N, C-alpha and C positions, 0 to 999 in steps of 0.2 A: 503492500501500499504505500502512496504518495505519501509526501510528508511538507509541510507548510513548516517553514525555516521561522527560528526566533527571532530573527535579524539582530540588530543592537538592540532589543529591549530585553535579551540575556535567557528570556521564555523557553522554557523543552520547545522544539519541534514537534508541531501537532500531526494528528492523523486527517488526513482531509479525508477519509471515508466516517468516521467515530466521533471525530474531534477531541480527542483524547490525545494526553500525550502518545508517544510510540510505546514507552515501555508499558503503557497498558491499554493500549490500543487492543477492541476485541472485535476486531473486523473477522477474524479466523471464526470467530464464536456462530456466524451469522448461516442458518440452514435454509433453503430456499422451499417456499412452499407456495403452492398454486391453493390459493383459497376458495370453495365456493361461494360463500357469504360474505361480502365486503365490509372491511371494519373501518369505522373513524375513529380515531384516538385522539379525546379530546386532554391535553394534557396541561396542568396545572402549571404556573410560570416557574413557581420555587421547585418542581421538580423535574424542571428540564437540564439543570445544570450536576443534578446528583448522580454522583461516578457509581454505585451500586443501583440504579432505575434500572428497568427490564423494559419501558415503553419505546424506546428508540431502538433495540436492537430487536424486537418484534416488528416495528415498522419495513427495518430494512429485511425482516425473513418473509413478509407477504407479498404477496404479490397485486393484492387489491385492497388498500390500504392507504388513510388519507391520516396525516399527521398535524393537527393544531397546536400551537402553545398560547396560552394565553392566559386571563379571567372570563371574560364576557365573549362568548362565540355568538355569531351572527347563526339563526338558523338555518336548512335546507330551506329550498323554494317547499318543496313538501315535506311532510314527516310522513307520510304514507312507508310504509315498509322498514320503518326504522326502531330496533330494539334497543333497550338501555339496559346493559350490564351491571346491576345493583340488586341488593336485597330488594325481596315484595314486600308492597305493605302485606299487612296484617290481613288476613282472609284476602289473598287474594289469587286467583287462580293459574296457572301456569300458562306460557303464552301457546303452549304444545302439548296434545296430551300424548302419551305412549304411545299409543295405537295407529297413529300414521305410517302409511307403506313408503318407504324406501325412495320412488318414485317420484312422489308428492312432498316429500322432504325435501330431495333435490332442487325440483321446480322450485318452491319456496324459496329457498336457499340462494337463487340467482338474483331473485328481487329484495330480498333484504340486505339490511346494513347494520351491525353490530355497533353499536357504541357505548365506546368504552373511558369511563373515566381515569386517567393516571397522574396519582397524588397516591400525598400519607389518605390516611382516611378523614380526619379533619379537612386536608385540601380537594378531597372529593365531595365532602358536604359543602365546600366554599362554592366548587363549582355547579353545582346544583343548584344553591339557592340564589345565584349571581345571574344562573341561566333559567328563567322559570319555563321555557319551551323542552326542558329535559322531562319536567314532570307531568307533561303531557303524554311520555313515549309507554307503552308497555314494559313492564320490566321481565327479564332474564334472572331469577338469582341461581347462585349453587350453594344447591341448600346441604348436599353434606359430600364435599370434595377432598377426592381423597388425598393423604399425607403430604405436605408441602415440600417441594426441593429447594427450595429459598433460603439457604439456611444461614446466609449472612446479610440478612436484617431481619430487627425482630417484627414481630406483627404485634398488636394489642387486642387480637381473638383469636380463638382456634380456626375458625371458619374464612378468617383472610388469607387471603394469596396475592402474591404478585402479579403486575399486570400482565406478563407474560403466560404463568399460569392459569389465571382465571380466564383471560383471552383463550387460550388452546383449548380449553375445558367448553367454554360456550360455543366456540366456533365448530366444535366437533361433535354436539347436542344438535345445533342447530344445521349442521350439513348430515348427521346422519351418521356420520364416518370419524372413527376415531384413527385409522390408520392414518388417515394424511394427516394428520396432525404431529404425528410420531416425532417427525426432525423438530418440533418445537422444543419437545422435553432433551433431545440433541441438543441445543442450542442453550436452553437454562442449564445443565448440566454440564457443558463448555466454560459458560460467564462463570458460573459460580467456582468452580475448579481455578479461572482466572484470576477470580477477587480472592480466594484463599490465599494463592501463590503471591499475589501482591502483600498481603496483609502478614505474610511468612507465616499463614498456618497451611501443616499437611492438610491435601484432600483424604477425606474419609474412604477408606477402600467400601467397593459395592460389592463384594463377594462377602 
């Protein structure tokens, strides 16, 4: 990956791909995925510069994705087909029953866009409050997600997952195809291993 020279400022050269210092470049962690359901990532401005954030890596992995950074976002011209990845309100039904046929799931995925809020739990709640149009969207919640692989950053609740993990699970559910998104888990494992090496911690054996 080519680098941007720090020049006279004395700063370390940065990778042009991920914007990180070359020693911390995570471009080798990228795994390409042709996602059926499109993804819109609304990233809290405070999260954009976080070294351990997974939103930017996720955006590099997917073929149908848009990443916006800020606090207030203009809504799309139409909210049809948008689904918000966020815990459902009490009593709210899932957006899809479990008896859909694979063909109908695939057809619906092609016209659906998953909206994910990338930030801390407090940051995601702020984005929800600052963008009222998000509250009008049907929600997809992760009721019982598998154990997190994101061991480099502490969660505030057992059900909270990194942006990459949450989106990998949600996209697989919307597309009805878990195998399509296996490369995202490989990207996560490579990213966590990199961050642990940079912090001077050994990577636990998977055996």
